[in-house]
N, C-alpha and C positions, 0 to 999 in steps of 0.2 A: 151650650149645644153645641155652637162653632167649632170648640178647642177639641169635645170629641173628634167630631166628622175629619177635622185636620189631621188629628193625632193617629185617625184608624186608615185616610190615604195614606199618613209617612209609612204604618208600618206599613200596609198592601205592596207600598212603592219598594222599602226594604226588602222583603219576602221576594218579590219577585225579582229586585237585583239579584241576592245571594243565590235564587235556583238559578239564574241564567248564568251566572260568573263561577258557579263549580259545585253549587251545592249536590249532593249526595242525594241520590233519586232511588227507587227500589228497584229501576230496572236494569237489568245486565245487558242491555242493547238492543238496540230497536232498528239496527240492520243488520243485512248480512253481508259478506262477500264472500264474493267467489270464482274459483278458476274460469277461463274464458270455456271451458265445455258445462257449466252451469252449477257444479257440485259444490255444495258450500266448504269453505273450510274451517278446520277445526280450532279452537285456540293449542296455541303451543308454548313451549318456555322459550326457544328460539335457538340457531344456530351459532351463535356466536358472531362470526362476520355479516351474517344477513341479518340481524338483529337490528333496530331502528328504535331508540329512546324517544318517548316525548316528555318535555318539562312542561311547568305552567303554561305556556304559550307558546313554544316551539318545538321542532323536532330539535333533536340534540346534535342531528345534523343533516343536514337543509339537502345532499344526494348520498347516494349508496351504487355503486357499480355490482353486477350479479351476473353470474354464469345463466347465458338460455337454460330452461326447466328448474329454476331455481326459485324460491319463495323468498318471502321477506319477513319477516314475523315482530310488529310494532307492541311495544312497549309502553303500558302510560305508568311513568315513575313518579306519579302525582296525584292526590284527590280531584282532581278537576276533570270535567267534562270535556273531552274532545267530541269531537263528530266528523269522521274521515271520510272523503269521496275523490270521485276521478276528475281532475278539472284541478286551477290553480288560482292564487290571489295575483290580478291584476292591478297597480294603480287603485290597489285598497278596493277593489271591486271581486268578488265571486266570478270565476268563470269555470262551471261544471262542463266540463268536455270527457267522454271516453271515446280512446286512441285508440285505434284499430290495433288490433295485438294484446291489450291491456286487460287484465282481468277484471273485470266491472267489482266496481266498491262502491255501496251506496248508501252512503247514512251510519256506518259504522261506526257504531257510541263506545267510547272507552269512558268509566268515571267512576273507576275506585283505580288505586294504585298497586300494580303488579301483576293489571290485567293486561292481556297480551292478544292477541288475535296475528293468525294466518294470513298473507296474502300471495295469492300465486295459484299456480306456477305463471312465469312469466315464458312463454315457449318462444315467442318472435324476439330475434332482436329488435332492438330500437331504445327512444325513451322517452318516460313516461312519466305522468305528472300526477300527484297526490293531494291535498288540502283540507284543514281543518275548517270546516264551514264558521267556528264558533271564534275564533283564535287570525284577525286581519294580519295577512302575510304568512301564514305557518303554510310555507309549502313543503313537500318532498319531491323530489327528482328520481327516477330510479331508471339508469341505466342496464342497458341488457347486453350481453356481446355473448 
């Protein structure tokens, strides 16, 4: 009986680990990104220079510079869950924060390869920060000129 309970607990822990580290779920997104006017943004294939790709545990580039009034498109290149929000990781601690002038991004979920979402427009010049709450150190800095 003790071996059965141990095996059951081990299977449960493995299942939780697989789901937390990138197992696919049936949901295609639990959050939404929106512009500063509050209207939801729609998925887009990206405009090339304003596209930021996500790898298994980081942004392919840690920063991007765009023109005022532009948007960025985040593209998940892998079947790994990413949950993007305003803020950043500092000293391995998530620091959620919405900076004045930044589009509000709250828990936008990506969980399939090729999935994309557009964030913006960024109507105010400045520097804005976004992070993945799943992957420590996964930060993106958007500079708007």
